[in-house]
DONU-440142 format. One record per residue (C-alpha): x negated, y negated, z; chain. Coordinates in nm, 3 decimals, padded with zeros to 5 digits, m for minus. Layout:
N
east: X&north: Y&up: Z&chain: A $
...
***
This chain:
191
east: 04.744&north: m03.775&up: m03.134&chain: A $
east: 04.983&north: m03.703&up: m03.420&chain: A $
east: 04.814&north: m03.971&up: m03.630&chain: A $
east: 04.470&north: m03.822&up: m03.562&chain: A $
east: 04.588&north: m03.472&up: m03.658&chain: A $
east: 04.750&north: m03.615&up: m03.971&chain: A $
east: 04.422&north: m03.780&up: m04.070&chain: A $
east: 04.230&north: m03.456&up: m04.014&chain: A $
east: 04.486&north: m03.261&up: m04.220&chain: A $
east: 04.461&north: m03.516&up: m04.500&chain: A $
east: 04.083&north: m03.480&up: m04.500&chain: A $
east: 04.111&north: m03.102&up: m04.535&chain: A $
east: 04.365&north: m03.141&up: m04.816&chain: A $
east: 04.135&north: m03.381&up: m05.002&chain: A $
east: 03.839&north: m03.147&up: m04.960&chain: A $
east: 04.037&north: m02.850&up: m05.093&chain: A $
east: 04.133&north: m03.049&up: m05.405&chain: A $
east: 03.788&north: m02.960&up: m05.544&chain: A $
east: 03.708&north: m02.599&up: m05.631&chain: A $
east: 03.373&north: m02.467&up: m05.747&chain: A $
east: 03.395&north: m02.313&up: m06.096&chain: A $
east: 03.030&north: m02.250&up: m06.184&chain: A $
east: 02.676&north: m02.370&up: m06.121&chain: A $
east: 02.351&north: m02.359&up: m06.315&chain: A $
east: 01.982&north: m02.398&up: m06.240&chain: A $
east: 01.728&north: m02.525&up: m06.491&chain: A $
east: 01.474&north: m02.274&up: m06.620&chain: A $
east: 01.204&north: m02.512&up: m06.739&chain: A $
east: 01.229&north: m02.357&up: m07.086&chain: A $
east: 01.573&north: m02.466&up: m07.210&chain: A $
east: 01.709&north: m02.810&up: m07.298&chain: A $
east: 02.072&north: m02.695&up: m07.268&chain: A $
east: 02.308&north: m02.577&up: m06.998&chain: A $
east: 02.648&north: m02.444&up: m07.104&chain: A $
east: 02.957&north: m02.378&up: m06.896&chain: A $
east: 03.194&north: m02.148&up: m07.085&chain: A $
east: 03.528&north: m01.973&up: m07.026&chain: A $
east: 03.650&north: m02.272&up: m06.826&chain: A $
east: 03.998&north: m02.195&up: m06.690&chain: A $
east: 04.277&north: m02.437&up: m06.779&chain: A $
east: 04.426&north: m02.439&up: m06.430&chain: A $
east: 04.303&north: m02.776&up: m06.303&chain: A $
east: 04.400&north: m03.136&up: m06.367&chain: A $
east: 04.046&north: m03.266&up: m06.423&chain: A $
east: 03.686&north: m03.143&up: m06.416&chain: A $
east: 03.381&north: m03.287&up: m06.245&chain: A $
east: 03.013&north: m03.212&up: m06.304&chain: A $
east: 02.754&north: m03.302&up: m06.042&chain: A $
east: 02.387&north: m03.282&up: m06.123&chain: A $
east: 02.049&north: m03.341&up: m05.964&chain: A $
east: 01.809&north: m03.316&up: m06.254&chain: A $
east: 01.458&north: m03.359&up: m06.383&chain: A $
east: 01.308&north: m03.311&up: m06.729&chain: A $
east: 00.989&north: m03.115&up: m06.795&chain: A $
east: 00.838&north: m03.384&up: m07.016&chain: A $
east: 00.625&north: m03.667&up: m06.881&chain: A $
east: 00.709&north: m03.921&up: m07.150&chain: A $
east: 01.069&north: m04.033&up: m07.106&chain: A $
east: 01.158&north: m04.368&up: m06.968&chain: A $
east: 01.516&north: m04.457&up: m06.872&chain: A $
east: 01.642&north: m04.486&up: m07.230&chain: A $
east: 01.550&north: m04.122&up: m07.291&chain: A $
east: 01.686&north: m03.974&up: m06.971&chain: A $
east: 02.029&north: m03.874&up: m07.089&chain: A $
east: 02.251&north: m03.573&up: m07.137&chain: A $
east: 02.438&north: m03.523&up: m07.461&chain: A $
east: 02.772&north: m03.366&up: m07.370&chain: A $
east: 02.967&north: m03.162&up: m07.625&chain: A $
east: 03.289&north: m02.970&up: m07.590&chain: A $
east: 03.388&north: m02.635&up: m07.743&chain: A $
east: 03.066&north: m02.627&up: m07.953&chain: A $
east: 03.184&north: m02.932&up: m08.153&chain: A $
east: 02.880&north: m03.126&up: m08.276&chain: A $
east: 03.063&north: m03.320&up: m08.548&chain: A $
east: 03.098&north: m03.700&up: m08.552&chain: A $
east: 03.401&north: m03.679&up: m08.321&chain: A $
east: 03.272&north: m03.869&up: m08.019&chain: A $
east: 03.245&north: m04.229&up: m07.903&chain: A $
east: 03.020&north: m04.344&up: m07.618&chain: A $
east: 02.949&north: m04.652&up: m07.409&chain: A $
east: 02.720&north: m04.755&up: m07.128&chain: A $
east: 02.615&north: m05.039&up: m06.903&chain: A $
east: 02.291&north: m05.018&up: m06.711&chain: A $
east: 02.057&north: m05.216&up: m06.490&chain: A $
east: 01.714&north: m05.171&up: m06.335&chain: A $
east: 01.683&north: m05.462&up: m06.095&chain: A $
east: 01.530&north: m05.702&up: m06.346&chain: A $
east: 01.737&north: m05.657&up: m06.663&chain: A $
east: 02.070&north: m05.519&up: m06.778&chain: A $
east: 02.198&north: m05.369&up: m07.099&chain: A $
east: 02.508&north: m05.240&up: m07.269&chain: A $
east: 02.598&north: m05.048&up: m07.582&chain: A $
east: 02.889&north: m04.889&up: m07.761&chain: A $
east: 02.877&north: m04.637&up: m08.046&chain: A $
east: 03.143&north: m04.457&up: m08.248&chain: A $
east: 03.133&north: m04.157&up: m08.484&chain: A $
east: 02.868&north: m03.981&up: m08.274&chain: A $
east: 02.797&north: m03.608&up: m08.238&chain: A $
east: 02.817&north: m03.608&up: m07.855&chain: A $
east: 02.913&north: m03.814&up: m07.553&chain: A $
east: 02.593&north: m03.949&up: m07.397&chain: A $
east: 02.547&north: m03.983&up: m07.022&chain: A $
east: 02.247&north: m04.197&up: m06.924&chain: A $
east: 02.006&north: m04.216&up: m06.629&chain: A $
east: 02.030&north: m03.853&up: m06.531&chain: A $
east: 01.679&north: m03.705&up: m06.502&chain: A $
east: 01.343&north: m03.827&up: m06.381&chain: A $
east: 01.034&north: m03.721&up: m06.575&chain: A $
east: 00.830&north: m03.409&up: m06.515&chain: A $
east: 00.538&north: m03.570&up: m06.328&chain: A $
east: 00.780&north: m03.700&up: m06.066&chain: A $
east: 00.813&north: m03.372&up: m05.875&chain: A $
east: 00.976&north: m03.531&up: m05.573&chain: A $
east: 01.201&north: m03.765&up: m05.771&chain: A $
east: 01.524&north: m03.644&up: m05.924&chain: A $
east: 01.796&north: m03.810&up: m06.125&chain: A $
east: 02.153&north: m03.776&up: m06.001&chain: A $
east: 02.481&north: m03.791&up: m06.189&chain: A $
east: 02.854&north: m03.740&up: m06.137&chain: A $
east: 03.061&north: m03.688&up: m06.453&chain: A $
east: 03.443&north: m03.672&up: m06.464&chain: A $
east: 03.637&north: m03.516&up: m06.753&chain: A $
east: 04.000&north: m03.627&up: m06.746&chain: A $
east: 04.298&north: m03.410&up: m06.849&chain: A $
east: 04.061&north: m03.155&up: m07.002&chain: A $
east: 04.332&north: m02.889&up: m07.047&chain: A $
east: 04.576&north: m03.117&up: m07.231&chain: A $
east: 04.657&north: m03.028&up: m07.591&chain: A $
east: 04.826&north: m03.360&up: m07.667&chain: A $
east: 04.553&north: m03.619&up: m07.604&chain: A $
east: 04.189&north: m03.697&up: m07.668&chain: A $
east: 03.950&north: m03.626&up: m07.379&chain: A $
east: 03.783&north: m03.909&up: m07.189&chain: A $
east: 03.475&north: m03.886&up: m06.970&chain: A $
east: 03.315&north: m04.128&up: m06.726&chain: A $
east: 02.994&north: m04.097&up: m06.533&chain: A $
east: 02.756&north: m04.274&up: m06.304&chain: A $
east: 02.390&north: m04.179&up: m06.288&chain: A $
east: 02.070&north: m04.307&up: m06.137&chain: A $
east: 01.696&north: m04.241&up: m06.148&chain: A $
east: 01.376&north: m04.366&up: m05.998&chain: A $
east: 01.179&north: m04.474&up: m06.306&chain: A $
east: 00.837&north: m04.354&up: m06.185&chain: A $
east: 00.614&north: m04.344&up: m05.880&chain: A $
east: 00.426&north: m04.661&up: m05.981&chain: A $
east: 00.742&north: m04.867&up: m06.020&chain: A $
east: 00.962&north: m05.030&up: m05.764&chain: A $
east: 01.249&north: m05.028&up: m06.012&chain: A $
east: 01.497&north: m04.753&up: m06.064&chain: A $
east: 01.788&north: m04.755&up: m06.302&chain: A $
east: 02.160&north: m04.702&up: m06.259&chain: A $
east: 02.396&north: m04.651&up: m06.546&chain: A $
east: 02.772&north: m04.623&up: m06.593&chain: A $
east: 02.863&north: m04.424&up: m06.903&chain: A $
east: 03.191&north: m04.333&up: m07.068&chain: A $
east: 03.287&north: m04.132&up: m07.370&chain: A $
east: 03.569&north: m04.000&up: m07.581&chain: A $
east: 03.606&north: m03.668&up: m07.759&chain: A $
east: 03.852&north: m03.727&up: m08.040&chain: A $
east: 04.014&north: m03.385&up: m08.032&chain: A $
east: 04.336&north: m03.262&up: m07.871&chain: A $
east: 04.209&north: m02.909&up: m07.802&chain: A $
east: 04.180&north: m02.798&up: m07.442&chain: A $
east: 03.820&north: m02.798&up: m07.320&chain: A $
east: 03.704&north: m02.440&up: m07.267&chain: A $
east: 03.328&north: m02.492&up: m07.280&chain: A $
east: 03.088&north: m02.777&up: m07.204&chain: A $
east: 02.727&north: m02.799&up: m07.322&chain: A $
east: 02.479&north: m03.041&up: m07.165&chain: A $
east: 02.161&north: m03.112&up: m07.363&chain: A $
east: 01.887&north: m03.316&up: m07.200&chain: A $
east: 01.745&north: m03.596&up: m07.414&chain: A $
east: 01.376&north: m03.510&up: m07.384&chain: A $
east: 01.198&north: m03.191&up: m07.280&chain: A $
east: 01.383&north: m02.916&up: m07.094&chain: A $
east: 01.580&north: m02.897&up: m06.771&chain: A $
east: 01.312&north: m02.848&up: m06.502&chain: A $
east: 01.338&north: m02.545&up: m06.274&chain: A $
east: 01.451&north: m02.754&up: m05.977&chain: A $
east: 01.751&north: m02.892&up: m06.171&chain: A $
east: 02.087&north: m02.806&up: m06.013&chain: A $
east: 02.418&north: m02.869&up: m06.196&chain: A $
east: 02.763&north: m02.767&up: m06.071&chain: A $
east: 03.107&north: m02.768&up: m06.234&chain: A $
east: 03.417&north: m02.829&up: m06.023&chain: A $
east: 03.788&north: m02.818&up: m06.094&chain: A $
east: 04.008&north: m03.093&up: m05.950&chain: A $
east: 04.361&north: m02.991&up: m05.861&chain: A $
east: 04.660&north: m03.205&up: m05.946&chain: A $
east: 04.929&north: m03.311&up: m05.701&chain: A $
east: 05.117&north: m03.022&up: m05.543&chain: A $
***
């Protein structure tokens, strides 16, 4: 019995390690979502999104978010990805970019019942002594006529030691559709 209660207590402790900071819903008329005034009281941040773009043209290579911190759009970012769609795989790495890029995050506008999904972690965001690293996993169903979807693992680096106080997500094509839901969470450190 003690072991069972200990397991239940551990589950509650793990669940309370995440705290909701903010959430946003797409409007259909804006390509950006910004979280600002982020408190520096957590160890890490996590963004979870279920998204769709308003445009009908993007294929997987265009379904990305550009992620910038503290309104910095200079060439201070590096980004990487690996992806696969069931029949082929790809990889890339880029330096001196103006944003981190997170792939496979939003199905196209005609796919009303198909959404992209993504989880993005931002490590040690409040540190003022290190660069900020991000990692993400995302997936989409390419389109209704295809049996292939795509999954992508992305990572990035913001080469700045400032604490992250704002995050802007910009979708790669079109706008965030009105059924897009994105939430920002704080992850507590060890007590």
